[in-house]
N, C-alpha and C positions, 0 to 999 in steps of 0.2 A: 276269298268270298267277297263279292261286291256288297256295298253298303249304301242304303238310302239315308241321307242325313238331312234333317230339317233345320233351317236357319231359325234360331229362337226369336229373332226380331221381325223378319218379314214373313215367316212361315213358308218360304220357298224350299222346295225339295231339290237336293242335289244328289246325283248318282255318282258315287265314288267307285270306279270299276277298273281296277288294276289290270285285269285280263285284256282290256282294250289296247294297252300299250304294246302288245305283241304284234299289232297290225303293222304291216310294212310301211304304211303312209303316215304313222303318227310321229310327231315331234321332228319334222323335217327330214325324215328318212324316206321320202317319196321315191319310188322306183319308176322306171319307164312303164307305160301301160302294157299289160300283158298282150301278147300277140294273139291273133285269132286262131292260131293253129294249136300249138301244144301247151301254151302256158295259162290260158284262161280257165279257171276252175268251173265256170258256168257253161262252157261250150260242150256240145255233144261229144262223147268219147272220153271226157274228162270227169265223169261222174264220181270216180274214186277220189278225186281231189276235194270233194265236199263230204260232210257227214252224211250218213244214209238218209235218203229222202223220207219225208213224212206224208207226202202227197205228190201225185203226178197225174197230168192229163195228157194223153190217155194213160192207162195204168201201166205200171212197170212191166217191161218185156216188149213194149211197142215203142215206136219213135215218139218221144214225148214232145209236147208243145209248151207245157208249163210244169215246172218242178218247184216244190217247197222243201227246203232243207233247214236244219238247225244252223244258226249262225256259228261259224267256226270261232269267232271272237265275240262271244255274247256279252252284252252290257249287263245282263242279269243271268243268274244260274238257275237251272230247273230243279236242282236237288235241294232238299230241306224245306223248312217252313219260314215264313216271314216273321221271325221273332223280333220283338221290340228290343232295341238297344238304347242305352242311356248312360250319360255321364253328367250328373247334376243337371244343369240347364239344357244340356245338349241331348236331343232325342233323335232316334232313327229306327230303321227297320233293316233286317237282313235283306240283301239285294236278291231276293228270290223272284223268279218269273220265267217267262218263255220268250226267247228271241229267235225268230225265224226269218229266212230270206226267201222271197218269191222270185224265182228266175222266170222272167216274163216271156221268153222266146228262146228257141235254139239258135236263132240268128244273132250273131255277135253284134251286128251293127243296127239292129232294129230298135225302134223306140215306140212308145205308146201312140205317138203321132203318126208313125209310118206303118204300124201293124194293121192288118185288116180288122174291121169291126168285130168279126167273130173271134179273132184272137184276143182283142181287148176284153171281150165278154168272158173269155176263158180265164183271164187274169182276175177279173172281178169275181168270178165263180170260185176261184181258188181262195181269194180273200174270205169270201163268205163261208166256205167250207171249213176253213181253219177257225174262223170266228165262232161258228157253231160248236166245233169240237172243244174249244177252250171254255165256252159257256157251259157246255154239258159237263166238263170236268169239275166245275164248281170251286176251283182253287183260287181264282183271281177275279177281282171285281171289275177290271178294266182292260180293254184291248185297244192298243194304238196301232193303226195301219198308216204307214207313211212311205213316201218315195223321195229320195234325193237324186236329182238328175243333174249331172255335171259336177266337176270338182269344186266349183264355187259354191255349190249347194250342199257339199259334204259327201258326194259319191266318191268311193275309193276304188271302185272297179268300173271299167267302161261298159261291160256287158249289162244290158238293161235289167234292172232288178228293183224290187221294193222290199219293205220290211214290215214285220209284225212283231209287236212286243206286248206280252201280257204282264201287267203290273199288279203289285199287291196294294196299291192305293189309287185314288182318283187324282190325276195331275191337276195342279192349280189352274192351268188354262181351261181345262174342261170344267172344273168346278166354277170358275168365273162365268162361263157360258150358262151352266145349269142354274146358277143363282140369278143371273140376269133374266133368263127365260121364266123362272118361277116368279120373280118380282112383277114382270109384265102380266103373267097369267093371273096373279093375285089381284091386280088392278082392273084388268079388262076381261078376264075370263076367256081369253083367247091365246093361242100360240103366237109368239112374236114372229117366228119364222114364216108362219102362214100369212100373217099380216104384212110382212116384208114382201112376200111373193105377190100379194094382191096389190100393194102400193107401187111396186116397181114394174109390174107388167106393162110393157110398151112405153116405159118412162126412159129418161136419159141414161140410166145405168143398166137397162135391160139389154142383154147381148143376144140371146136366142132362147128358144124353148121348143119342146116337143110334147107329146101327150103325157110324158111321165116326169120330165125334168125342166127346170128353169135355170138358165145361166145368166149371172149378173155380176157387175162389179160392185162391191159393198160401198155404202155411203161413206163410211169412215175407213177406207182402205188403208191398211198399215204399210203396204208395199206397192210400188209402182206396178201397174198391170195385174193387181191381185184380182182373182176371179173365184166366185163361189158357184157350185152346182147344188141345187136344192130339189129334192123330190116334191112333186106337186101334192102327193098324198101324204098326210101327216103320219109319221112313224118316228119313234124315239131311237130305234136301233137299226144299224146297217144290216144286221142279220135278218130283219123282217122284210127286206125288199123282195119282191116277187121275181120270177123268171122274166116276165114281160118288162118289169122295171129295170132288170139287169141289161136287157137289150137297149132300152132307152138311155140308160146311163152310159153304156159303151159308146153309143152314137154321139151323145153330148160330150163325153170326155175326149174322144178322138177329134171331134170337130173343134173343140176349144183348144186343145194342145196344138193341132195343126195350124189354127189361126194365130196363136201366140208365136209359133215358129215363123210364120210369114210376116207378122208385125214387127218382131224383134230381131230376126235373123236366126238362122238355123245353126245349132240348136241353143236356145237360151237356157241357162241353168235355172232350175226351179225346184221347189219342194211342194209336195201336196200331202194333205192330211185328211183322213176319213174321221170326221168328228161324230162320235156315236155315244149314246148314253151308257152309263155303267150297268152291269148286269144286276147289281144288288139293290137298286133303288127304284122306287115307284115314281117315275118322272114321265110316264107315257102321255099325260095330258098336256104338258107344257114344253117338252123338249122335242126337237126335230132334227134328225141326223142329216148331215150334208158333207160335201167335200170342199176344201179350201185349197186353192192353187196360188202359190206365191213365187213369181219369178224373182231371182236374186240378181238384181241389176245395180243395187247400191249396197254399201256396207253399213252395218250398224256401228255407231261410234259413241262418243262420250255423251251426247244429248240423250240418245235412247237408253244407254246404260244408267244414266243418272236419274232420268225421269220415268222410265217405263213407257213413255210416249214415243211415237214414230214420226219421222219426217218423210213424206211421200211427195216427190217432185212431179208426179203425173196425176192430174185430177181423174177420178174414176169415170167421170162422164166422158172425158176425152178418150180414155182407153176403151170404154164400151162402144163409142162411136166408131173408132177405127176397127175394132173386132167385128162389129155389125157389117161394116163395109166389106171386109175381107170375106165374111161368110156369105154375104149376098152375091159377091162376085163369083165365089166358088159354086154357089147354087145355080147361078145363071149359066156358068160354063157347063155344068152337068146337064142342065135342061136342054142346052143347045146341042150337046153331044147326043 
């Protein structure tokens, strides 16, 4: 059974998950990437190599475009309850939750940057469908949706996929954002994310925008070429995005990832995270869901570990300028065609 352990000094949560050591890539046991034919568990025809799907677009029985399956090596387990554990100073929770994999396409070599916009929209729709299902279940207060692209970013399979983890606690990073947003709202009676959108529009860190989303490089970017996608309409939770906003997000996400590919070389490793409010808290007035994309071009080392601060060698203004140029050139090429 996995365990969530809380450091008694820093308050940081650590997930102790022995089940993960069974993965073929852990602790230096990395194998050759699975072939596109018979060995990849995410390719069509190999559905029996994964646990039974919990969602598919289109529905089971037809040729699927997106599948959602339980993670074969889950970081948390779905059985039981999140009982509190303790040994004197040391406190924790049973590692109960939900861990699922979203297989983004039947095409082994496709990425979110190369898929058609409609296919990216299907992936986002799968995220939202599972988000709603977990919220309705009422067992877990927080859902994390994230993607590891490339081995340097933590991906252990080549076939394009992302992950969803329902947790019995609100992670410290999310809590930090919630607290910061609340502090700003208490002072200004406004959402800090809405204020950032207003201040950054057409500024040096503005990358692009459409009717529904703004793309920018954050002022205090932790990672080189870090990019955020923020909905123009204030909402606290990813599940509240409308169908029209899903189309706008698919367009902005594909355009951003394609531009990062062109700027950094195909394909750069990256992580992205859907930052959304917990289900169980009244934060609608001050929190604003968004997506953070972090290319993995440098390694975290002693400074970051010791201080909790980051060293970023690429100013966000320079990254935004280059991405704007790439998007403008792509737009010019489409208009000429």
